[in-house]
C-alpha beads as a LAMMPS data file, in Angstrom:
LAMMPS data file: protein, C-alpha beads

370 atoms
369 bonds

1 atom types
1 bond types

-500.0 500.0 xlo xhi
-500.0 500.0 ylo yhi
-500.0 500.0 zlo zhi

Masses

1 110.0

Atoms # bond

1 1 1 -71.030 -49.702 302.084
2 1 1 -70.779 -49.426 298.455
3 1 1 -67.571 -48.374 297.055
4 1 1 -65.751 -49.561 300.403
5 1 1 -64.004 -52.362 298.421
6 1 1 -65.813 -54.861 301.000
7 1 1 -65.574 -57.664 298.585
8 1 1 -68.389 -60.460 299.147
9 1 1 -70.980 -58.177 300.773
10 1 1 -70.409 -55.588 298.356
11 1 1 -71.044 -57.852 295.576
12 1 1 -74.209 -59.025 296.926
13 1 1 -75.807 -55.850 297.423
14 1 1 -74.743 -54.332 294.074
15 1 1 -75.986 -57.800 292.270
16 1 1 -79.382 -58.231 294.173
17 1 1 -80.170 -54.519 293.417
18 1 1 -79.471 -54.841 289.859
19 1 1 -81.182 -58.150 289.454
20 1 1 -84.580 -56.841 291.633
21 1 1 -84.483 -53.406 288.872
22 1 1 -84.171 -56.130 286.038
23 1 1 -87.105 -57.901 286.525
24 1 1 -90.070 -57.074 284.531
25 1 1 -92.907 -55.131 285.848
26 1 1 -95.070 -57.893 286.170
27 1 1 -92.819 -59.436 288.433
28 1 1 -92.192 -56.607 290.689
29 1 1 -95.972 -55.615 290.724
30 1 1 -96.901 -53.492 293.940
31 1 1 -93.050 -53.095 294.785
32 1 1 -91.326 -49.764 294.104
33 1 1 -87.588 -49.416 295.391
34 1 1 -85.490 -46.639 297.000
35 1 1 -81.710 -47.081 297.765
36 1 1 -80.413 -45.622 300.714
37 1 1 -76.572 -44.798 300.590
38 1 1 -74.079 -42.546 302.367
39 1 1 -72.344 -41.648 298.800
40 1 1 -74.916 -41.828 296.059
41 1 1 -72.118 -40.889 293.370
42 1 1 -70.393 -43.997 294.223
43 1 1 -73.316 -46.262 294.110
44 1 1 -74.193 -44.407 290.291
45 1 1 -71.098 -45.425 289.228
46 1 1 -71.460 -49.091 290.037
47 1 1 -75.274 -49.214 288.608
48 1 1 -76.837 -47.795 285.736
49 1 1 -76.203 -43.993 285.738
50 1 1 -80.029 -43.619 285.849
51 1 1 -81.078 -46.663 287.940
52 1 1 -84.793 -47.447 288.077
53 1 1 -85.027 -46.337 291.602
54 1 1 -84.384 -43.557 293.443
55 1 1 -80.982 -43.031 295.489
56 1 1 -81.505 -40.982 298.505
57 1 1 -78.439 -39.640 300.376
58 1 1 -78.377 -40.849 304.343
59 1 1 -76.310 -39.148 306.792
60 1 1 -74.130 -39.714 308.859
61 1 1 -71.383 -41.776 307.636
62 1 1 -70.598 -43.594 310.865
63 1 1 -72.742 -46.251 311.258
64 1 1 -72.986 -45.710 315.212
65 1 1 -75.426 -42.576 314.263
66 1 1 -76.700 -43.394 310.815
67 1 1 -78.334 -46.946 311.614
68 1 1 -80.266 -45.904 314.673
69 1 1 -81.291 -42.187 313.950
70 1 1 -81.002 -41.638 310.255
71 1 1 -82.231 -44.531 308.839
72 1 1 -85.577 -44.609 310.952
73 1 1 -85.805 -41.051 309.899
74 1 1 -85.272 -42.075 306.265
75 1 1 -87.951 -44.569 306.026
76 1 1 -90.326 -42.643 308.008
77 1 1 -89.855 -39.785 305.333
78 1 1 -90.528 -42.271 302.474
79 1 1 -93.614 -43.981 303.952
80 1 1 -91.180 -47.350 303.339
81 1 1 -93.227 -50.341 303.990
82 1 1 -90.290 -52.730 304.738
83 1 1 -86.422 -51.914 304.726
84 1 1 -83.805 -54.602 304.031
85 1 1 -80.320 -54.658 305.739
86 1 1 -77.125 -56.374 305.776
87 1 1 -76.600 -57.848 309.079
88 1 1 -77.705 -54.787 311.303
89 1 1 -80.926 -52.845 311.064
90 1 1 -82.187 -50.189 313.119
91 1 1 -83.107 -50.895 317.104
92 1 1 -86.368 -48.916 316.455
93 1 1 -88.188 -48.175 313.092
94 1 1 -91.437 -47.236 311.273
95 1 1 -91.695 -50.253 309.262
96 1 1 -90.654 -53.916 309.424
97 1 1 -87.062 -55.215 308.068
98 1 1 -85.547 -58.013 306.539
99 1 1 -81.860 -58.955 307.292
100 1 1 -79.336 -60.772 305.046
101 1 1 -76.755 -62.289 307.507
102 1 1 -74.493 -63.925 305.219
103 1 1 -72.737 -66.146 307.750
104 1 1 -72.271 -66.074 311.861
105 1 1 -68.144 -66.243 311.555
106 1 1 -68.042 -63.234 314.030
107 1 1 -69.555 -65.446 317.022
108 1 1 -68.118 -68.984 315.649
109 1 1 -64.559 -67.791 314.980
110 1 1 -64.117 -64.326 317.044
111 1 1 -60.602 -64.286 316.548
112 1 1 -60.814 -64.035 312.814
113 1 1 -62.245 -60.662 313.708
114 1 1 -60.707 -57.244 315.230
115 1 1 -61.948 -56.586 318.724
116 1 1 -64.169 -53.751 317.835
117 1 1 -65.941 -55.354 314.543
118 1 1 -66.434 -58.693 316.938
119 1 1 -68.178 -56.676 319.843
120 1 1 -70.712 -54.791 317.084
121 1 1 -71.231 -57.759 315.380
122 1 1 -72.066 -59.936 318.591
123 1 1 -74.294 -57.431 320.323
124 1 1 -75.814 -55.982 317.144
125 1 1 -76.748 -59.017 314.993
126 1 1 -78.678 -61.226 317.177
127 1 1 -80.908 -58.596 318.157
128 1 1 -81.353 -57.581 314.357
129 1 1 -82.304 -61.103 313.836
130 1 1 -84.672 -61.456 316.519
131 1 1 -86.724 -58.478 315.312
132 1 1 -86.741 -58.934 311.756
133 1 1 -89.647 -59.916 310.028
134 1 1 -87.532 -62.444 307.702
135 1 1 -83.967 -63.705 307.986
136 1 1 -81.874 -63.958 304.529
137 1 1 -79.104 -66.117 304.228
138 1 1 -76.915 -67.779 301.567
139 1 1 -76.613 -71.432 302.206
140 1 1 -77.821 -74.185 304.016
141 1 1 -74.916 -74.424 306.067
142 1 1 -75.307 -70.900 307.205
143 1 1 -78.912 -71.412 307.719
144 1 1 -78.528 -74.350 310.202
145 1 1 -75.611 -72.515 312.209
146 1 1 -77.949 -69.672 312.619
147 1 1 -80.629 -72.050 314.042
148 1 1 -78.239 -74.010 316.081
149 1 1 -76.646 -70.602 317.787
150 1 1 -79.843 -68.524 318.368
151 1 1 -82.751 -70.746 318.353
152 1 1 -84.378 -69.217 315.635
153 1 1 -87.589 -71.053 313.927
154 1 1 -86.408 -72.637 310.547
155 1 1 -89.564 -70.630 308.689
156 1 1 -87.856 -67.483 309.713
157 1 1 -84.922 -67.811 307.524
158 1 1 -84.820 -68.336 303.869
159 1 1 -81.812 -69.261 301.999
160 1 1 -81.474 -67.304 298.290
161 1 1 -77.986 -68.454 296.455
162 1 1 -75.599 -65.983 295.352
163 1 1 -74.266 -66.342 291.635
164 1 1 -71.557 -65.598 289.696
165 1 1 -72.138 -62.316 287.639
166 1 1 -72.714 -62.118 283.632
167 1 1 -69.497 -60.616 283.414
168 1 1 -67.736 -63.801 284.809
169 1 1 -66.637 -65.917 281.674
170 1 1 -63.495 -67.266 279.981
171 1 1 -61.375 -64.288 278.775
172 1 1 -59.448 -65.977 275.546
173 1 1 -57.688 -62.304 274.341
174 1 1 -54.421 -63.200 275.252
175 1 1 -53.355 -59.196 274.839
176 1 1 -56.098 -58.374 277.203
177 1 1 -54.460 -60.965 279.756
178 1 1 -50.865 -59.959 279.573
179 1 1 -52.193 -56.049 279.597
180 1 1 -53.404 -56.894 283.036
181 1 1 -50.594 -58.603 284.284
182 1 1 -48.359 -55.762 283.191
183 1 1 -50.617 -53.277 285.043
184 1 1 -50.923 -55.410 288.123
185 1 1 -46.869 -56.188 288.061
186 1 1 -47.088 -59.601 287.314
187 1 1 -44.791 -61.547 285.738
188 1 1 -45.181 -61.987 281.938
189 1 1 -45.271 -65.544 281.143
190 1 1 -44.852 -67.618 284.656
191 1 1 -48.102 -69.476 285.227
192 1 1 -49.652 -68.852 288.265
193 1 1 -52.296 -70.175 291.001
194 1 1 -54.484 -67.562 292.217
195 1 1 -56.337 -66.607 295.627
196 1 1 -58.381 -64.150 295.962
197 1 1 -60.060 -62.121 299.247
198 1 1 -59.105 -60.007 302.146
199 1 1 -55.863 -60.602 303.727
200 1 1 -57.334 -61.809 307.124
201 1 1 -56.928 -65.446 309.268
202 1 1 -60.145 -66.857 308.205
203 1 1 -58.934 -66.967 304.596
204 1 1 -55.998 -69.530 305.655
205 1 1 -53.366 -67.918 303.270
206 1 1 -50.844 -68.998 305.776
207 1 1 -51.284 -72.599 305.461
208 1 1 -51.591 -71.935 301.616
209 1 1 -48.410 -70.335 301.513
210 1 1 -46.963 -73.493 303.314
211 1 1 -48.484 -75.688 300.607
212 1 1 -47.395 -73.671 297.788
213 1 1 -43.776 -73.791 299.130
214 1 1 -44.137 -77.557 299.470
215 1 1 -45.660 -77.998 295.932
216 1 1 -42.755 -75.932 294.377
217 1 1 -40.077 -78.506 295.608
218 1 1 -41.349 -80.646 292.588
219 1 1 -39.861 -79.614 289.122
220 1 1 -43.092 -78.903 287.535
221 1 1 -44.044 -76.418 290.100
222 1 1 -40.435 -75.161 290.218
223 1 1 -41.410 -71.806 287.926
224 1 1 -44.960 -71.236 289.077
225 1 1 -46.137 -68.416 291.157
226 1 1 -48.968 -67.668 293.577
227 1 1 -51.102 -64.400 293.195
228 1 1 -52.796 -63.297 296.229
229 1 1 -55.393 -60.690 295.353
230 1 1 -57.231 -58.718 298.285
231 1 1 -57.189 -55.962 300.669
232 1 1 -54.958 -56.119 303.581
233 1 1 -57.413 -56.301 306.200
234 1 1 -56.533 -57.866 309.629
235 1 1 -53.379 -59.516 310.719
236 1 1 -51.960 -59.299 307.397
237 1 1 -48.063 -58.980 308.415
238 1 1 -48.348 -62.552 309.395
239 1 1 -48.966 -62.997 305.654
240 1 1 -46.128 -61.262 304.563
241 1 1 -43.959 -62.656 307.462
242 1 1 -44.470 -66.171 306.210
243 1 1 -43.762 -65.607 302.585
244 1 1 -40.309 -64.168 303.637
245 1 1 -39.899 -66.752 306.102
246 1 1 -40.701 -69.448 303.115
247 1 1 -38.129 -67.831 300.680
248 1 1 -40.929 -67.136 298.428
249 1 1 -40.252 -63.309 298.126
250 1 1 -39.896 -63.431 294.225
251 1 1 -42.736 -66.231 293.779
252 1 1 -45.531 -64.776 295.677
253 1 1 -47.294 -61.405 294.238
254 1 1 -49.890 -58.965 296.328
255 1 1 -51.289 -57.055 293.639
256 1 1 -53.809 -55.708 296.385
257 1 1 -57.571 -55.376 295.457
258 1 1 -58.471 -56.017 292.003
259 1 1 -61.264 -53.995 290.185
260 1 1 -64.399 -56.104 289.245
261 1 1 -63.720 -55.248 285.545
262 1 1 -60.240 -57.099 285.888
263 1 1 -61.351 -60.298 287.825
264 1 1 -62.534 -62.438 284.601
265 1 1 -59.427 -61.704 283.098
266 1 1 -57.212 -62.799 286.225
267 1 1 -59.326 -65.504 286.622
268 1 1 -59.156 -66.736 282.988
269 1 1 -55.180 -66.610 282.819
270 1 1 -54.543 -68.814 286.174
271 1 1 -53.316 -72.289 286.327
272 1 1 -55.925 -72.522 288.995
273 1 1 -57.836 -71.018 291.638
274 1 1 -57.389 -72.015 294.894
275 1 1 -59.661 -71.127 297.655
276 1 1 -58.509 -72.561 300.917
277 1 1 -60.853 -70.566 303.361
278 1 1 -61.882 -72.073 307.015
279 1 1 -65.184 -70.603 306.772
280 1 1 -67.328 -69.163 304.198
281 1 1 -70.998 -68.317 304.477
282 1 1 -71.381 -68.734 300.739
283 1 1 -68.031 -68.789 298.509
284 1 1 -68.583 -66.451 295.696
285 1 1 -65.155 -66.624 294.434
286 1 1 -64.817 -70.589 293.380
287 1 1 -67.993 -69.894 291.368
288 1 1 -66.545 -66.784 289.512
289 1 1 -63.638 -68.861 288.838
290 1 1 -65.782 -71.715 287.392
291 1 1 -67.580 -69.344 285.113
292 1 1 -64.010 -67.891 283.690
293 1 1 -63.372 -71.593 282.879
294 1 1 -60.579 -71.445 285.813
295 1 1 -60.323 -75.186 287.599
296 1 1 -60.561 -74.916 291.388
297 1 1 -59.194 -76.059 294.523
298 1 1 -61.337 -75.661 297.385
299 1 1 -61.586 -76.446 301.020
300 1 1 -64.199 -78.999 301.779
301 1 1 -65.335 -76.986 304.690
302 1 1 -68.585 -75.169 305.727
303 1 1 -70.663 -74.055 303.015
304 1 1 -67.979 -74.802 300.315
305 1 1 -68.887 -77.900 299.262
306 1 1 -72.387 -77.185 299.312
307 1 1 -71.493 -74.535 296.349
308 1 1 -69.112 -76.422 294.156
309 1 1 -70.688 -79.633 294.019
310 1 1 -68.339 -81.995 292.369
311 1 1 -66.819 -79.497 290.105
312 1 1 -63.718 -78.673 292.049
313 1 1 -60.896 -80.690 293.823
314 1 1 -61.838 -80.349 297.216
315 1 1 -59.054 -80.917 300.527
316 1 1 -59.339 -80.406 304.193
317 1 1 -58.414 -76.850 304.517
318 1 1 -56.006 -77.380 308.038
319 1 1 -53.984 -80.252 305.918
320 1 1 -51.201 -78.836 303.979
321 1 1 -49.769 -81.837 302.535
322 1 1 -53.124 -82.284 301.079
323 1 1 -53.364 -79.237 299.668
324 1 1 -49.584 -79.355 298.203
325 1 1 -50.577 -82.788 296.639
326 1 1 -53.998 -80.739 295.250
327 1 1 -51.682 -78.152 293.787
328 1 1 -48.986 -80.492 292.207
329 1 1 -52.181 -83.125 290.711
330 1 1 -53.610 -79.966 289.166
331 1 1 -50.401 -78.377 287.439
332 1 1 -49.606 -81.848 286.269
333 1 1 -52.526 -83.089 284.538
334 1 1 -53.847 -81.048 281.732
335 1 1 -56.998 -83.710 281.323
336 1 1 -57.713 -83.117 285.166
337 1 1 -57.656 -79.321 284.601
338 1 1 -60.026 -79.485 281.361
339 1 1 -62.558 -81.843 283.494
340 1 1 -62.509 -79.278 286.059
341 1 1 -63.401 -76.681 283.660
342 1 1 -66.194 -78.354 281.953
343 1 1 -67.798 -79.476 285.322
344 1 1 -67.393 -75.999 286.716
345 1 1 -68.895 -74.152 283.960
346 1 1 -71.903 -76.461 284.202
347 1 1 -71.966 -75.724 288.014
348 1 1 -71.821 -72.237 287.880
349 1 1 -74.892 -72.022 285.284
350 1 1 -76.976 -73.259 287.695
351 1 1 -76.849 -70.324 289.941
352 1 1 -78.297 -67.030 288.703
353 1 1 -78.964 -63.605 290.062
354 1 1 -82.232 -63.300 288.799
355 1 1 -83.661 -66.656 290.630
356 1 1 -81.925 -64.621 293.867
357 1 1 -83.638 -61.562 292.970
358 1 1 -87.138 -63.423 292.530
359 1 1 -87.059 -65.574 295.675
360 1 1 -85.746 -61.973 297.548
361 1 1 -89.279 -60.435 296.502
362 1 1 -91.184 -63.253 297.357
363 1 1 -89.755 -63.092 301.022
364 1 1 -90.300 -59.105 300.965
365 1 1 -94.116 -59.922 299.927
366 1 1 -94.444 -62.464 303.131
367 1 1 -92.685 -59.859 305.562
368 1 1 -94.838 -57.100 304.602
369 1 1 -97.949 -59.183 305.123
370 1 1 -96.660 -60.594 308.272

Bonds

1 1 1 2
2 1 2 3
3 1 3 4
4 1 4 5
5 1 5 6
6 1 6 7
7 1 7 8
8 1 8 9
9 1 9 10
10 1 10 11
11 1 11 12
12 1 12 13
13 1 13 14
14 1 14 15
15 1 15 16
16 1 16 17
17 1 17 18
18 1 18 19
19 1 19 20
20 1 20 21
21 1 21 22
22 1 22 23
23 1 23 24
24 1 24 25
25 1 25 26
26 1 26 27
27 1 27 28
28 1 28 29
29 1 29 30
30 1 30 31
31 1 31 32
32 1 32 33
33 1 33 34
34 1 34 35
35 1 35 36
36 1 36 37
37 1 37 38
38 1 38 39
39 1 39 40
40 1 40 41
41 1 41 42
42 1 42 43
43 1 43 44
44 1 44 45
45 1 45 46
46 1 46 47
47 1 47 48
48 1 48 49
49 1 49 50
50 1 50 51
51 1 51 52
52 1 52 53
53 1 53 54
54 1 54 55
55 1 55 56
56 1 56 57
57 1 57 58
58 1 58 59
59 1 59 60
60 1 60 61
61 1 61 62
62 1 62 63
63 1 63 64
64 1 64 65
65 1 65 66
66 1 66 67
67 1 67 68
68 1 68 69
69 1 69 70
70 1 70 71
71 1 71 72
72 1 72 73
73 1 73 74
74 1 74 75
75 1 75 76
76 1 76 77
77 1 77 78
78 1 78 79
79 1 79 80
80 1 80 81
81 1 81 82
82 1 82 83
83 1 83 84
84 1 84 85
85 1 85 86
86 1 86 87
87 1 87 88
88 1 88 89
89 1 89 90
90 1 90 91
91 1 91 92
92 1 92 93
93 1 93 94
94 1 94 95
95 1 95 96
96 1 96 97
97 1 97 98
98 1 98 99
99 1 99 100
100 1 100 101
101 1 101 102
102 1 102 103
103 1 103 104
104 1 104 105
105 1 105 106
106 1 106 107
107 1 107 108
108 1 108 109
109 1 109 110
110 1 110 111
111 1 111 112
112 1 112 113
113 1 113 114
114 1 114 115
115 1 115 116
116 1 116 117
117 1 117 118
118 1 118 119
119 1 119 120
120 1 120 121
121 1 121 122
122 1 122 123
123 1 123 124
124 1 124 125
125 1 125 126
126 1 126 127
127 1 127 128
128 1 128 129
129 1 129 130
130 1 130 131
131 1 131 132
132 1 132 133
133 1 133 134
134 1 134 135
135 1 135 136
136 1 136 137
137 1 137 138
138 1 138 139
139 1 139 140
140 1 140 141
141 1 141 142
142 1 142 143
143 1 143 144
144 1 144 145
145 1 145 146
146 1 146 147
147 1 147 148
148 1 148 149
149 1 149 150
150 1 150 151
151 1 151 152
152 1 152 153
153 1 153 154
154 1 154 155
155 1 155 156
156 1 156 157
157 1 157 158
158 1 158 159
159 1 159 160
160 1 160 161
161 1 161 162
162 1 162 163
163 1 163 164
164 1 164 165
165 1 165 166
166 1 166 167
167 1 167 168
168 1 168 169
169 1 169 170
170 1 170 171
171 1 171 172
172 1 172 173
173 1 173 174
174 1 174 175
175 1 175 176
176 1 176 177
177 1 177 178
178 1 178 179
179 1 179 180
180 1 180 181
181 1 181 182
182 1 182 183
183 1 183 184
184 1 184 185
185 1 185 186
186 1 186 187
187 1 187 188
188 1 188 189
189 1 189 190
190 1 190 191
191 1 191 192
192 1 192 193
193 1 193 194
194 1 194 195
195 1 195 196
196 1 196 197
197 1 197 198
198 1 198 199
199 1 199 200
200 1 200 201
201 1 201 202
202 1 202 203
203 1 203 204
204 1 204 205
205 1 205 206
206 1 206 207
207 1 207 208
208 1 208 209
209 1 209 210
210 1 210 211
211 1 211 212
212 1 212 213
213 1 213 214
214 1 214 215
215 1 215 216
216 1 216 217
217 1 217 218
218 1 218 219
219 1 219 220
220 1 220 221
221 1 221 222
222 1 222 223
223 1 223 224
224 1 224 225
225 1 225 226
226 1 226 227
227 1 227 228
228 1 228 229
229 1 229 230
230 1 230 231
231 1 231 232
232 1 232 233
233 1 233 234
234 1 234 235
235 1 235 236
236 1 236 237
237 1 237 238
238 1 238 239
239 1 239 240
240 1 240 241
241 1 241 242
242 1 242 243
243 1 243 244
244 1 244 245
245 1 245 246
246 1 246 247
247 1 247 248
248 1 248 249
249 1 249 250
250 1 250 251
251 1 251 252
252 1 252 253
253 1 253 254
254 1 254 255
255 1 255 256
256 1 256 257
257 1 257 258
258 1 258 259
259 1 259 260
260 1 260 261
261 1 261 262
262 1 262 263
263 1 263 264
264 1 264 265
265 1 265 266
266 1 266 267
267 1 267 268
268 1 268 269
269 1 269 270
270 1 270 271
271 1 271 272
272 1 272 273
273 1 273 274
274 1 274 275
275 1 275 276
276 1 276 277
277 1 277 278
278 1 278 279
279 1 279 280
280 1 280 281
281 1 281 282
282 1 282 283
283 1 283 284
284 1 284 285
285 1 285 286
286 1 286 287
287 1 287 288
288 1 288 289
289 1 289 290
290 1 290 291
291 1 291 292
292 1 292 293
293 1 293 294
294 1 294 295
295 1 295 296
296 1 296 297
297 1 297 298
298 1 298 299
299 1 299 300
300 1 300 301
301 1 301 302
302 1 302 303
303 1 303 304
304 1 304 305
305 1 305 306
306 1 306 307
307 1 307 308
308 1 308 309
309 1 309 310
310 1 310 311
311 1 311 312
312 1 312 313
313 1 313 314
314 1 314 315
315 1 315 316
316 1 316 317
317 1 317 318
318 1 318 319
319 1 319 320
320 1 320 321
321 1 321 322
322 1 322 323
323 1 323 324
324 1 324 325
325 1 325 326
326 1 326 327
327 1 327 328
328 1 328 329
329 1 329 330
330 1 330 331
331 1 331 332
332 1 332 333
333 1 333 334
334 1 334 335
335 1 335 336
336 1 336 337
337 1 337 338
338 1 338 339
339 1 339 340
340 1 340 341
341 1 341 342
342 1 342 343
343 1 343 344
344 1 344 345
345 1 345 346
346 1 346 347
347 1 347 348
348 1 348 349
349 1 349 350
350 1 350 351
351 1 351 352
352 1 352 353
353 1 353 354
354 1 354 355
355 1 355 356
356 1 356 357
357 1 357 358
358 1 358 359
359 1 359 360
360 1 360 361
361 1 361 362
362 1 362 363
363 1 363 364
364 1 364 365
365 1 365 366
366 1 366 367
367 1 367 368
368 1 368 369
369 1 369 370
């Protein structure tokens, strides 16, 4: 739900809504939109105060009641011809549905999820996909996994790539960057590596901490810090314990969830952005960092090579030594950082939300006509 700080899924939802509503009338012909939200005021705060689509309040907040009962009632009342959801649709409804499944990590890596979330996703997402008029996913890698796991046909699954938002560009104002450091409780001068994402096992933060501790033994990294921004989500206590055991208490900083408006300055001020995730359906933060002119060190796992191309320094996510070497390499080579900035900026420009919206609109049209 928008406003719950669900990072990637929320970013996708908001960015797609904005891009769909921004399409010119001739491209949206025959398409009128209604937005459903349990808290419409939160959605309005994140969109234009007067969005070009009505926002309907839908109750109750609990998904166990909202999805099977309230959503079908709402689509029936609005005479909707199509419903677009993330992951889970009502088991019955008055109209066909399109479902976006960003990845199936809940099935491939169940240890990364709480027991409740794992049970719900493994039970309900496959049912939703089988009933869907169309499935959207966000990378070719994710599409292949969905096909292999559930035996679904290729022509039922469309890939629409995500993109960095227009707000992600280099922040050159040193005063603004310093003010953000002060607000987040970060050191005023120390160069920092940045990691971003919910604190959960899938993000591979434990190995990043080990690699940072190893890399920091070299003289050129002795004064550097590691900033890990994100909401504590699942088994985060293991991450804090690793920091203490490695003697990194003064060098690692956890500012918590960082608002979207602050992310460009946080990216721009970083020595490099590090994304060692074990698994991503897409992996949006590396593109955001690239758009802000920040060098990227990234895992060569799952969809990430498909997203970053040759614009990032890639390493195996389970190889602590290789990750430590990459940190030292980027920190000690200004020429390499400049090359990564240039390639990253060009790579990020290849992805746009406008294109995602146009492709999604065509999926809607095909789904409505059967």
